[in-house]
N, C-alpha and C positions, 0 to 999 in steps of 0.2 A: 716802385718809386718812379717819379717823373724823370724823363731824360732831358727835359727842357733846360735846367740849369747847366748841364754838361754841354749841350749843343750851343747855347747862347755865347759861350766863351769863344767859340771858333767861327761864328757865322759872320758873313757880310753880304750885303744885298746889292744887286745890280739891276738897273732898269733895262728890260729888253726892248728891242726896236718895236715890238708890238704895243708897248706903252702901258698896257693894263696888267702885265704879268711881271712878277719879280722873281729873281733867281736867287735861291738860297745855296750858298757854298758852305758846306759843313765838313769839318775834319773828323776823321774816325778816331775820336779819343775823348775820354772823360777828363775831369779835372786832374791835374797832376798829383799823383800819389807816389810815394817812394817806391822805386824799382828794387827788385831783388838783386843782390850781388851775384853775378853769374860765376864768379871765381875764375880760376885759370881754365883755359880751353884744353880739354882732353880730346884729342882727335881720334875718334873710333873708326872713322872712314877717311880715306884720303881724298882731298879735293885740292886742285891746283888752279891758279889764275892763268888761263891759257893766253889771253890777250886783252888789251884795252883799246878803246877808241873814245871819241867825243862828238857830241852834236850841239854843244852850246847849252846854256841853262834851259831847264824845263820847268815852266810854271803853269802847266795845264795837265790834265789827267791823260798822259801819254799811253796809247795802246800800241805796243809793238806788233807788227804784222809779220808773219813768217810764211814764206812760200818756198818750198824745197829747202835749200840751204841758205836762202837770203833773208836778211832782216831788213825791214823798212822802218826807219825811225825818223823823228823830227824834233827840233828844238823850238823854243818860244820865238826866237828871232827869225824864223823862217827857213832854217837850214833843214833840208830833207836829204836822206841818204839811204842807199841800198848797200848793205854790208854783207860780205861773205862770212857766215858764222863759223866757218872752219878756220879762218885765219884772222878775222877782224879787219881785213882790208876792204876798201871801198870798191864796189862795182861802179857806182856813180854817186855824185853829190851835187846839189844845186842849192842856191840861195834865192828864195822867192821875194825877198825885199819887203816882207810884211810880217807882223807878229801873228802867231798862230794861237788858236784856242782849242783845236782838236786835230787828231791824226794818230796813226796813219792807217788808211785803208788801201789794200793793193791786191791785185790778182796775179802779180808778177810782171805784168806789162803796164797796166794803168795803175797809178797811185793817186791818192786823194787826201787832202787836208782841208781844214777850215780856218779862215783868218779871224782875227778879232773884229774886223770890219764886216763880219758875217758873209764872207765870200767863200764859196766852194771852189777849190782850186784843184784841177786835175792835170796830171802829167802822163805823157806817153814815154816810158823810159825816163830819161833825165830831162825831157823837154816839156815845158808847160804848153798845154794846148787850149785850155779855156778856163774862164772863171764865170761863176754865176752867183748873183746876189741871193742870199737866203733871207727869210722873213724874221728870223730870231737867232739869238745866241745859240751856238752849237758846241757842246763839249764832248760829244760822242764821236769816235772815229767813224767815218763813212764806211759802208760795206761796198766793195767792188766785186761784182759777180755777174756772170752771164752777159757781159757787155753793157752792164748798167752800174750806176752809182746810186746807192740808197743812203739817205741822210735822215737821222732822227735828231730834231732840234729840241731845245729846252722847253718850248711851248707845246710839246707833244705832237708836233706835226711830223709826218713822214713823207718824204718826197723821193721820187724816182727820176733819174736823168739818164739819157743816153751817154755812155762813156766816151764815145768818139766825138760827138758833136756838141754836147752840153744841152741838148734840147730837153726841156722838162716833159716827162711822160705822164706823170700823174702826181697828185698830192692828196694825202689822207690827213684830215685835221680833226683832232680830238679836243673837245672843250678843255681848257686849262684851268688849274686851280690858281688861287691868288699867289701861292708860292710853289716853285718847283725846285728840284734838287740840283745843286751845282756840282754834279759828279757825272762821270761817264755812264751812259746807260747801255742798253742791249739792243743790238741789231745784228742778226746773223741769218744764215741760210740753213734750213733743215730739209733736205730733199728739194722739192720744187716749191717750198713755202718760205716766205720771208717772215722771220720771227722777230718781234720787237717787244720791248717793255714799255707799257703805257700805264702810268700810275702803278697800282698794285697788281696789274694783270700782265700776263704774257699773251701776246696777240699774234695769230698767224694770218698772213696776208698773201694774196695772189701777187707775185712780183710784176706781173704784166700790166695790171691795172690798179693795184692798191686795194682791191676789195677784200673785206675781212672774211676769213674762212672760219675762224674760231677764236674764242677768248677763254682763258683759264685764270681763275682768281688765285693768286699766291698770298696776298695780304689785303686786309681791309683797313681803311682809315679808322683811327681811333684817337683818343685824347681829347683835350678841351680847347686846343688852339691850333692854328694853322701849322705851326712847326711840328707839333706832336702828331699831327694827322698825315704828315708826309710818309708815303710808303713806296716811293719809286723803286723800281728794280735797278740794281747797279751792275756794272760790267764785272766780268769774271764768272763764267758759268762752267758747269761740268756737264758734258754731253756724253751719253752712252747710247749709241744707236739712235732711237727716236725719243729717248728720255732726256729732257733738259732740266737740270737742277740749278736754281738761282737763289739770290738773296734779295729780300726787300729791305730797304734802308731802315735800320734800327727797329726791325719788326719781326720778320720771319725768314726762315729758309724753307724751300719747298721744291718739289719735283713735278714736272708736267709731262704728259704724253703728247708730243708735238705732232702726232698723226691724228689722234682722236680729239685733241684739244681739251683734254680733261686733266684736272689736278689729281695727282696720285696721293700726295700728302703735303702738309704744311705744318711746320713747328715753330714755336716762338724762339727768336734769336735776336741779339741786339748788336749790330755792327753796320759799317758803311762800306766794307770791302767785300769783294766776291769770294767765291769758293772754288775748289778743285777736287778731283777725285777720280775714281775708276768705277767699274761695274759693281763693286762691293761696298766702297766706303767713300764718304764725302769729308772734306776738311775745310775749316774756316777759322779765322781769328776774330774774336769779339772785340768790341770797342775798348774794353779794359785790358786787352792783351791775352785773355785766356784763349788757348788753342783747343779746338773741339773737333772730335771725330764723330760722325753720325753714320748709322747703317743706311745705305742707300735705299734698301727695299722699303723701309717704313719710317725713317727719320729718327729712330731711337739712338740716344747717345751711347757711344762705345767707351769714350774716355775724355777727360778734360785735363789739360796741363796748364799750370799757373806760373811756370818759370819765367815767361816773358811778359808778364803783366806790366801795363803802363809804358810800353815801348812803341806805341803807335805803329802797329804792324801792317804790312802789306797783305794782299791776298796771297794764299799759299800756292805752291806749285808741287805737284806730286811727281817725284822722280824715282822710279823703282820702289825701293823699300824706305825712301826718305821723303820728308816734306821739307821744302825750302821756303823760308819766309824772310823778307827784308824788314828792317826797322828804321826808326828816325835817325839813327846814327850811321846809316849806310851799311850796317852789318848784315850779312846773310847767315841765317841760322839753318843748319841742317838737323832735322829732328827725325826720330824714328816714327814710322807710320803706325807701329804697333801700340805705342803708348805716349808718344811725344817726348821721349827722353832725348837729351842732346847728343849729337853725333860729331858735330864739328861746327865751327863758325869762322867766317872770313870777313875782313874789312873791305870797303871800297874806297871812297874818297871822303868819308865823314859827313856827307849830306844825305838826306832821306832818300830811300828808294821810292821813286814816283811812278815807275812803269809797272805794267803787268810783267811778272816773271815768265819767261818762255824757255822751253827745251827745244833745241835744234840739234838733231842727231844726239850726241852725247854731251852737248854744251849747254849749260844753264846761263841765260843772259838776263842782266838787270841794267836799268838806266836810273841814274840818280838825279837829284834836283840840280846839281851843278852841270849836268849833261854828260857825265862820265858813263861810258858803255863798257860793261865788264862781262867777259866770257869766262866761266868757271867749268872745269871738267872734273866730275867725281871719278875717282880711280878705283 
């Protein structure tokens, strides 16, 4: 069945500064269908709300960055904070005075966000040290590593900057399609290789000069129109040693050997949020809210749970024997990794979970659309 009628309900288009490229923003959800009644919550595992904080409203695909026990978060209005995940208290907080479209990247010292004016903004601790104009809208949090800042923009350009000075070191430009996906993509380090998602490919680059070392196909364009042919890789990856497993928008889930640059396997799957897992199993939520477990070795399905269908789920987070998933009502669902059975659920502030879920020590952290930051501790 075509996914186009489902996607059209949620899309809007923006003109990029490049002029010729349009940005597609798509929500990970089909047409509204009746949700199952979850009934009363029977808590089979203990989970407590350890602390709460706030960063202001979040209207972009926020990526929480974790370094040791610190969380780096940002809100749309330009508030950026480093928060101690053990207590929820601020190490520092700054207002940049501009609205943001992407963040946060950090190595613990340098932190980076991108403004709606297409400016890359870099901080040293809580002090802003430079801004550089980018050539296109950016929705993916920059990667800060090795004294450099790497940026993946919506026109599929990748740029490397010196973190201390803001000097542009190199730029790799991939020819763009008429439409590109308005969601956070992939930019990460695997050993001495910069790994990014460009279209339906995972691409390994030399971080010193941007030269491409390898490309691995995860998904191919298909369909009869530009919307259906979108196969961009979305943020939320599962890495086990050199194996990186990813999701292609509304198309596939697959795993790549990031040393050899070869595709290990790729299976059909339809969603717009990332995946998580460990050495044995991968977990993801489909656009209709089905939660699926795949065997990591070959991509075979292990189980499917339909309990949370049509709740616009976030990417999952694997925490021991539990999977944690947020929904459009701001509820965190703790599910069994064995079969997806419910273990507990906890509310936040009633607005959708919009960040990636992260585990810091023993604390699960989520950020909502209203900017609430919530730390939960399974017991």
